[in-house]
C-alpha positions as CSV (number, residue, x, y, z in Angstrom):
1,X,196.4,-93.6,-56.6
2,X,195.8,-90.5,-53.7
3,X,196.8,-86.9,-54.1
4,X,199.3,-85.8,-51.4
5,X,197.0,-82.9,-49.8
6,X,199.1,-79.7,-49.1
7,X,196.2,-77.1,-47.9
8,X,197.6,-74.7,-45.4
9,X,195.4,-72.3,-43.6
10,X,196.7,-69.5,-41.7
11,X,194.5,-67.9,-38.8
12,X,196.4,-65.0,-37.4
13,X,194.7,-61.4,-36.8
14,X,197.9,-59.7,-37.8
15,X,198.1,-59.2,-41.8
16,X,202.1,-58.9,-41.6
17,X,202.3,-62.4,-39.7
18,X,200.2,-63.9,-42.5
19,X,201.9,-62.3,-45.2
20,X,205.5,-63.5,-44.0
21,X,204.5,-66.8,-43.1
22,X,202.6,-67.5,-46.5
23,X,205.7,-66.2,-48.4
24,X,207.9,-68.8,-46.3
25,X,205.2,-71.5,-47.3
26,X,205.0,-70.7,-50.7
27,X,208.3,-69.6,-52.0
28,X,210.4,-72.2,-49.9
29,X,212.7,-74.3,-51.5
30,X,213.3,-76.3,-48.5
31,X,210.0,-77.7,-48.7
32,X,211.7,-79.6,-51.8
33,X,212.2,-82.6,-48.9
34,X,208.0,-82.7,-48.7
35,X,208.2,-83.5,-52.3
36,X,210.2,-86.7,-52.1
37,X,208.2,-87.7,-48.8
38,X,204.8,-87.5,-50.8
39,X,206.8,-89.9,-53.7
40,X,207.6,-92.2,-51.0
41,X,204.0,-92.3,-49.3
42,X,202.4,-92.3,-52.7
43,X,204.8,-93.1,-55.4
44,X,203.8,-89.9,-57.5
45,X,205.9,-87.2,-58.6
46,X,205.2,-83.4,-57.0
47,X,204.4,-81.3,-59.6
48,X,206.3,-77.8,-60.0
49,X,205.2,-75.0,-58.6
50,X,204.1,-73.4,-55.0
51,X,205.3,-75.7,-52.0
52,X,202.2,-75.6,-50.5
53,X,198.5,-73.9,-51.4
54,X,198.1,-71.8,-48.5
55,X,195.3,-69.8,-47.7
56,X,194.6,-66.7,-44.9
57,X,192.2,-65.6,-42.7
58,X,192.5,-62.5,-40.3
59,X,190.0,-63.9,-37.8
60,X,188.9,-67.2,-36.1
61,X,185.9,-66.6,-37.4
62,X,186.8,-65.9,-40.9
63,X,189.0,-69.2,-40.6
64,X,186.1,-71.5,-39.7
65,X,184.1,-70.5,-42.4
66,X,187.0,-71.2,-44.5
67,X,187.4,-74.6,-43.1
68,X,183.6,-74.9,-43.5
69,X,183.9,-74.1,-47.1
70,X,186.6,-76.0,-47.9
71,X,184.8,-79.7,-46.3
72,X,181.8,-78.6,-48.6
73,X,184.0,-78.8,-51.6
74,X,185.5,-82.0,-50.1
75,X,189.2,-80.2,-50.4
76,X,189.7,-79.7,-46.6
77,X,192.7,-78.1,-45.2
78,X,195.7,-80.5,-44.1
79,X,197.3,-77.8,-41.9
80,X,196.0,-75.0,-40.1
81,X,198.9,-72.4,-38.4
82,X,196.0,-70.8,-35.9
83,X,197.3,-67.9,-33.4
84,X,196.3,-68.0,-30.1
85,X,195.8,-64.5,-29.0
86,X,192.8,-62.9,-31.1
87,X,190.3,-60.5,-30.6
88,X,186.4,-62.1,-30.4
89,X,187.3,-65.4,-30.8
90,X,190.7,-66.6,-29.7
91,X,192.8,-69.6,-31.0
92,X,191.9,-72.0,-28.5
93,X,188.0,-71.2,-28.9
94,X,188.4,-71.1,-32.9
95,X,190.5,-75.0,-32.5
96,X,187.3,-76.5,-30.6
97,X,185.0,-75.2,-33.4
98,X,187.5,-76.3,-36.2
99,X,188.0,-79.8,-34.5
100,X,184.3,-80.5,-33.9
101,X,183.6,-80.3,-38.1
102,X,187.0,-81.3,-39.1
103,X,188.5,-83.9,-36.5
104,X,191.6,-84.6,-39.1
105,X,193.1,-81.3,-39.5
106,X,196.3,-80.5,-37.9
107,X,196.9,-77.6,-35.9
108,X,200.0,-75.8,-35.2
109,X,199.4,-73.2,-32.4
110,X,201.6,-70.0,-32.3
111,X,201.8,-67.2,-30.0
112,X,204.1,-64.2,-28.7
113,X,202.1,-64.4,-25.0
114,X,202.1,-67.0,-22.8
115,X,198.1,-67.3,-22.6
116,X,198.4,-70.9,-22.8
117,X,201.4,-73.6,-22.3
118,X,201.8,-76.3,-24.4
119,X,200.6,-78.7,-21.2
120,X,197.4,-76.6,-20.9
121,X,196.6,-77.1,-24.7
122,X,197.0,-80.9,-24.1
123,X,194.9,-80.7,-21.1
124,X,192.0,-78.9,-23.3
125,X,192.4,-81.4,-26.6
126,X,194.0,-84.8,-24.5
127,X,196.8,-84.7,-27.3
128,X,200.0,-82.4,-27.9
129,X,200.1,-80.1,-30.8
130,X,202.7,-78.3,-32.0
131,X,203.5,-74.8,-30.7
132,X,205.9,-72.4,-32.1
133,X,206.8,-68.9,-30.2
134,X,206.4,-65.9,-32.2
135,X,209.1,-64.3,-33.7
136,X,210.0,-68.0,-35.1
137,X,212.4,-69.1,-37.6
138,X,211.6,-69.7,-41.0
139,X,213.0,-73.3,-40.3
140,X,210.9,-74.0,-37.6
141,X,208.0,-73.1,-39.6
142,X,208.8,-75.4,-42.2
143,X,209.9,-78.3,-40.2
144,X,206.3,-78.0,-38.7
145,X,204.2,-77.8,-41.5
146,X,206.3,-80.6,-43.4
147,X,205.8,-82.9,-40.3
148,X,201.9,-82.1,-40.4
149,X,201.7,-82.5,-43.7
150,X,203.1,-86.0,-43.8
151,X,201.0,-87.0,-40.5
152,X,197.5,-85.9,-42.3
153,X,198.7,-87.7,-45.5
154,X,199.4,-90.6,-43.5
155,X,196.5,-93.1,-44.3
156,X,197.1,-95.3,-41.1
157,X,197.2,-92.1,-39.3
158,X,193.7,-91.2,-40.8
159,X,191.9,-94.6,-40.2
């Protein structure tokens, strides 16, 4: 029986945002819905404990290294929350590099600025990505991560 991948990586250069989002994902009881979705998809029970394995990176390059390491260990991330405006390597550049090595990972872009619109991101990547405008609500973050986790874990979607 397949294991439900709930590994999440948050890439943002602002430590407070990273920690806030990490705490929402780990501590939220609303993610209980994810457990029942997992059971429907795979017939296995969700274990007690944190709702998601959440890792963090404070730059695009650090995030890229974590993605590479997860693939080498055959334990990939299912979802990446990715800030668009970061120094040195912005989120769009980071996303291109990540998608080259892991085309299956689900990316959720987030930004407080209008550097890129969702339409521009579509023109770059040829598909729509979830986009959260900072500040976003806990409910919006949980909705997006749950939908992205289900997409990644759907075998039909991945084949």
